[in-house]
ROSE-4610 file (N, C-alpha, C; in Angstrom, 1 decimal, always signed):
// ROSE-4610
residu = [M/M/M/R/R/R/A/A/A/R/R/R/I/I/I/L/L/L/R/R/R/P/P/P/P/P/P/K/K/K/S/S/S/A/A/A/T/T/T/Q/Q/Q/S/S/S/G/G/G/R/R/R/A/A/A/R/R/R/T/T/T/K/K/K/E/E/E/W/W/W/I/I/I/L/L/L/I/I/I/F/F/F/E/E/E/P/P/P/S/S/S/E/E/E/R/R/R/R/R/R/K/K/K/A/A/A/D/D/D/P/P/P/L/L/L/M/M/M/G/G/G/W/W/W/I/I/I/G/G/G/S/S/S/G/G/G/D/D/D/T/T/T/V/V/V/S/S/S/S/S/S/Q/Q/Q/V/V/V/R/R/R/L/L/L/R/R/R/F/F/F/P/P/P/T/T/T/R/R/R/E/E/E/A/A/A/A/A/A/E/E/E/A/A/A/Y/Y/Y/A/A/A/K/K/K/V/V/V/H/H/H/G/G/G/I/I/I/V/V/V/Y/Y/Y/E/E/E/V/V/V/E/E/E/P/P/P/E/E/E/H/H/H/G/G/G/Q/Q/Q/T/T/T/L/L/L/K/K/K/P/P/P/K/K/K/S/S/S/Y/Y/Y/A/A/A/D/D/D/N/N/N/F/F/F/R/R/R/Y/Y/Y/G/G/G/R/R/R/S/S/S/E/E/E/N/N/N/W/W/W/T/T/T/H/H/H]
num = [1/1/1/2/2/2/3/3/3/4/4/4/5/5/5/6/6/6/7/7/7/8/8/8/9/9/9/10/10/10/11/11/11/12/12/12/13/13/13/14/14/14/15/15/15/16/16/16/17/17/17/18/18/18/19/19/19/20/20/20/21/21/21/22/22/22/23/23/23/24/24/24/25/25/25/26/26/26/27/27/27/28/28/28/29/29/29/30/30/30/31/31/31/32/32/32/33/33/33/34/34/34/35/35/35/36/36/36/37/37/37/38/38/38/39/39/39/40/40/40/41/41/41/42/42/42/43/43/43/44/44/44/45/45/45/46/46/46/47/47/47/48/48/48/49/49/49/50/50/50/51/51/51/52/52/52/53/53/53/54/54/54/55/55/55/56/56/56/57/57/57/58/58/58/59/59/59/60/60/60/61/61/61/62/62/62/63/63/63/64/64/64/65/65/65/66/66/66/67/67/67/68/68/68/69/69/69/70/70/70/71/71/71/72/72/72/73/73/73/74/74/74/75/75/75/76/76/76/77/77/77/78/78/78/79/79/79/80/80/80/81/81/81/82/82/82/83/83/83/84/84/84/85/85/85/86/86/86/87/87/87/88/88/88/89/89/89/90/90/90/91/91/91/92/92/92/93/93/93/94/94/94/95/95/95/96/96/96/97/97/97/98/98/98/99/99/99/100/100/100/101/101/101/102/102/102]
x = [-8.2/-7.9/-6.6/-6.2/-4.6/-4.8/-3.9/-4.3/-2.8/-2.5/-1.2/-1.8/-0.9/-1.0/+0.0/-0.1/+0.9/+0.6/+1.4/+1.5/+1.4/+0.5/+0.7/+1.7/+2.7/+3.6/+2.8/+3.6/+3.2/+2.8/+1.9/+1.4/+2.5/+2.9/+4.1/+3.5/+2.3/+1.6/+1.2/+1.2/+0.8/+2.0/+1.9/+2.9/+2.5/+1.1/+0.4/+0.8/+0.3/+0.8/-0.5/-1.8/-3.0/-2.9/-3.8/-3.7/-2.5/-1.5/-0.3/+0.2/-0.8/-0.7/-1.4/-2.3/-3.1/-2.6/-3.0/-2.5/-3.8/-3.5/-4.5/-4.4/-5.2/-5.2/-6.1/-5.2/-5.5/-5.4/-6.9/-6.9/-6.2/-5.5/-4.9/-5.9/-6.0/-6.9/-7.0/-8.2/-8.3/-8.6/-8.8/-9.1/-8.2/-8.1/-7.4/-8.3/-7.6/-8.3/-8.2/-9.7/-9.6/-10.2/-10.2/-10.7/-12.3/-13.2/-14.5/-14.8/-15.6/-15.5/-16.4/-17.4/-18.1/-17.1/-16.8/-15.9/-14.5/-13.9/-12.6/-11.8/-12.7/-12.3/-11.4/-10.6/-10.1/-10.5/-10.9/-11.8/-11.8/-12.4/-12.7/-13.9/-14.3/-15.8/-15.2/-14.0/-13.3/-13.6/-14.8/-14.8/-14.0/-13.8/-13.2/-11.5/-10.9/-9.3/-9.7/-10.3/-10.1/-10.9/-11.8/-12.7/-12.8/-12.3/-12.2/-10.9/-10.8/-9.5/-10.0/-9.4/-9.9/-9.0/-9.4/-8.2/-8.5/-7.1/-7.0/-6.1/-6.1/-5.1/-3.9/-3.9/-2.7/-2.3/-1.1/-0.8/-1.2/-0.9/-1.7/-3.2/-3.9/-5.3/-5.7/-5.0/-5.2/-4.8/-3.6/-3.2/-4.3/-4.9/-6.0/-7.2/-7.4/-8.9/-8.4/-7.3/-7.1/-6.9/-6.5/-6.5/-7.8/-8.7/-9.9/-10.9/-10.6/-11.2/-10.8/-9.6/-8.7/-8.2/-8.0/-7.0/-5.7/-5.2/-3.3/-3.0/-2.1/-1.5/-0.1/+0.3/+1.9/+1.9/+2.9/+2.9/+4.2/+3.8/+5.0/+5.7/+7.0/+7.6/+7.4/+7.3/+7.2/+8.3/+8.0/+8.8/+9.7/+11.1/+11.8/+12.3/+12.1/+12.5/+11.7/+12.1/+11.2/+12.0/+11.5/+12.5/+12.0/+12.7/+12.8/+12.4/+11.3/+10.5/+11.5/+11.8/+12.4/+11.5/+11.8/+11.3/+11.7/+11.4/+12.2/+13.2/+12.5/+13.4/+14.9/+15.0/+16.0/+17.1/+16.8/+17.9/+18.6/+17.9/+18.6/+18.9/+19.0/+19.4/+20.8/+21.1/+22.4/+23.0/+24.3/+25.0/+24.8/+24.4/+23.8/+25.2/+25.0/+26.1/+26.5/+25.7/+25.9/+26.2/+26.9/+27.4/+26.3/+26.2/+25.4/+25.6/+24.8/+25.2/+24.8/+24.3/+24.2/+24.9]
y = [+18.8/+17.7/+17.1/+16.6/+16.0/+14.5/+13.6/+12.3/+11.5/+10.3/+9.7/+8.4/+7.8/+6.8/+5.6/+4.6/+3.7/+2.2/+1.4/-0.2/-0.6/-1.1/-1.3/-2.4/-2.3/-3.4/-4.7/-5.9/-7.0/-6.8/-7.3/-7.2/-8.1/-7.2/-8.2/-9.2/-9.1/-10.1/-11.2/-11.1/-12.4/-12.6/-13.8/-14.5/-14.3/-14.3/-14.2/-12.7/-12.6/-11.3/-10.8/-11.1/-10.7/-9.2/-8.4/-7.1/-6.3/-6.9/-6.1/-6.0/-6.4/-6.7/-5.2/-4.8/-3.5/-2.3/-1.2/+0.2/+0.9/+1.7/+2.3/+3.7/+4.6/+6.1/+6.4/+7.2/+7.7/+9.0/+9.8/+10.9/+11.6/+12.8/+13.6/+14.0/+14.5/+15.2/+16.7/+17.0/+18.4/+19.6/+19.1/+19.6/+19.1/+20.0/+19.5/+18.8/+17.6/+16.9/+17.7/+17.7/+18.3/+17.5/+17.6/+17.0/+17.5/+16.3/+16.4/+17.0/+18.1/+18.8/+17.7/+16.9/+16.0/+14.9/+14.2/+12.8/+13.1/+14.0/+14.0/+13.4/+12.5/+11.9/+12.7/+12.2/+13.3/+12.6/+13.9/+13.3/+14.5/+14.5/+15.6/+15.4/+16.3/+16.2/+15.6/+15.4/+15.1/+13.5/+12.8/+11.3/+11.1/+11.8/+11.1/+10.8/+11.4/+11.1/+9.9/+9.7/+8.6/+7.3/+7.4/+6.5/+5.8/+6.8/+6.3/+6.0/+4.7/+4.1/+3.5/+4.0/+3.5/+2.5/+1.5/+0.4/+0.3/+0.0/+0.0/-1.3/-1.9/-2.8/-2.4/-1.2/-0.9/+0.8/+1.2/+2.4/+3.6/+2.8/+3.8/+3.9/+3.0/+3.0/+4.3/+4.3/+5.2/+6.5/+6.9/+8.0/+8.8/+7.7/+8.2/+8.5/+7.9/+8.2/+9.7/+9.9/+11.0/+12.2/+11.9/+13.1/+13.5/+12.6/+12.9/+13.5/+13.2/+14.0/+14.9/+15.5/+16.8/+16.7/+15.5/+15.4/+15.4/+16.4/+16.3/+15.0/+14.4/+13.0/+13.2/+12.2/+12.0/+10.4/+10.0/+8.5/+8.1/+7.2/+6.9/+5.4/+5.4/+4.2/+3.1/+1.8/+0.6/+0.3/-0.8/-1.2/-2.3/-2.2/-3.1/-4.3/-4.6/-5.6/-6.8/-8.1/-9.2/-10.5/-11.1/-12.2/-13.5/-14.2/-15.6/-16.5/-17.3/-18.0/-19.5/-19.7/-21.0/-22.0/-23.2/-24.4/-25.0/-25.8/-26.5/-27.6/-28.2/-29.1/-28.5/-27.4/-26.9/-26.9/-27.1/-27.1/-28.3/-29.2/-30.6/-31.1/-30.2/-30.3/-30.9/-31.9/-32.4/-31.3/-31.1/-30.1/-28.5/-28.3/-27.1/-26.6/-25.0/-24.2/-23.5/-23.2/-22.5/-23.9/-23.1/-24.1/-24.2/-25.3/-25.2/-24.6/-24.0/-22.7/-23.3/-24.5/-25.0/-26.3]
z = [-4.7/-4.1/-4.6/-3.8/-4.0/-3.7/-4.3/-3.9/-4.2/-3.7/-3.9/-4.4/-5.4/-6.2/-5.7/-5.1/-4.6/-4.6/-4.8/-4.9/-3.3/-2.6/-1.2/-0.9/+0.1/+0.6/+1.1/+1.1/+1.9/+3.2/+3.7/+5.0/+5.7/+7.0/+7.8/+8.6/+8.8/+9.8/+8.9/+7.7/+6.7/+5.7/+5.5/+4.6/+3.0/+2.8/+1.5/+0.9/-0.3/-1.2/-1.7/-1.2/-1.5/-1.5/-2.5/-2.7/-2.7/-3.4/-3.5/-4.9/-5.5/-7.1/-7.7/-7.2/-7.7/-7.1/-7.7/-7.3/-6.5/-5.9/-4.9/-5.0/-5.0/-5.1/-3.8/-2.9/-1.6/-1.8/-1.3/-1.2/+0.1/-0.2/+1.0/+1.7/+3.1/+4.0/+3.3/+3.3/+2.9/+4.1/+5.5/+6.4/+7.5/+8.6/+9.6/+10.5/+11.5/+12.4/+13.7/+14.4/+15.5/+16.8/+17.8/+19.0/+19.1/+19.3/+19.3/+20.9/+21.2/+22.3/+23.4/+23.0/+23.7/+24.4/+23.4/+23.8/+23.7/+22.9/+23.2/+21.9/+21.1/+20.2/+19.0/+18.1/+17.1/+16.0/+15.0/+13.5/+13.2/+11.9/+11.0/+10.0/+9.2/+8.5/+7.3/+6.9/+5.6/+5.7/+4.8/+4.7/+3.4/+2.6/+1.3/+1.5/+2.7/+2.9/+3.8/+4.6/+5.4/+5.2/+4.3/+3.9/+2.4/+1.7/+0.0/-0.2/-0.9/-1.4/-2.8/-3.7/-5.2/-5.6/-6.1/-6.6/-8.0/-8.8/-10.1/-10.5/-11.4/-11.9/-12.3/-12.7/-13.3/-12.9/-12.9/-12.5/-13.6/-14.8/-16.1/-16.0/-15.3/-15.2/-13.9/-12.9/-11.9/-12.2/-13.2/-13.6/-14.3/-15.2/-16.1/-15.5/-14.5/-13.5/-13.0/-12.6/-11.9/-12.7/-14.1/-15.0/-15.3/-15.8/-16.2/-14.9/-13.7/-12.8/-12.2/-12.7/-12.3/-11.1/-10.8/-9.4/-9.4/-8.7/-8.8/-7.9/-8.4/-8.0/-7.5/-7.0/-6.8/-7.1/-7.7/-7.7/-6.7/-5.8/-5.0/-5.7/-5.6/-6.1/-5.6/-6.3/-5.9/-4.9/-4.0/-3.1/-3.8/-3.8/-4.8/-4.1/-2.8/-2.0/-2.2/-3.3/-3.3/-2.7/-2.0/-1.1/-2.0/-2.4/-2.8/-2.2/-2.1/-1.3/-1.2/+0.1/+0.3/+1.0/+0.6/+1.1/+2.4/+3.3/+4.5/+4.1/+2.7/+2.2/+1.7/+1.5/+1.0/+1.9/+3.1/+4.1/+4.4/+3.9/+3.5/+2.5/+1.5/+0.0/+0.1/-1.1/-1.4/-2.2/-1.9/-2.8/-2.2/-1.1/-0.4/-0.3/-0.8/-1.2/+0.4/+1.5/+2.4/+3.7/+4.5/+5.6/+6.7/+7.6/+8.4/+9.8/+10.4/+11.5/+12.9/+12.8/+14.2/+14.5]
């Protein structure tokens, strides 16, 4: 079995950062997907890769779990972009350094 260990990025549709501080172990698919002859839907018999996601508080905990269970893993680098939150009141702050754009 192969797996990826990663820290999920912030959701693009939400402004919150829920579930971005934990690490996830995701299993790679072990068999090809194929079309179902009756319905034509794409699927496979591999439930581990599509339904199992293990969450860990730290990267070290995820790596330790993979080593104990003999799972070959690859760690994806963290997303380095962090934005400084701004408030609406900063637009009208005294001593503002940027010029007005409108």
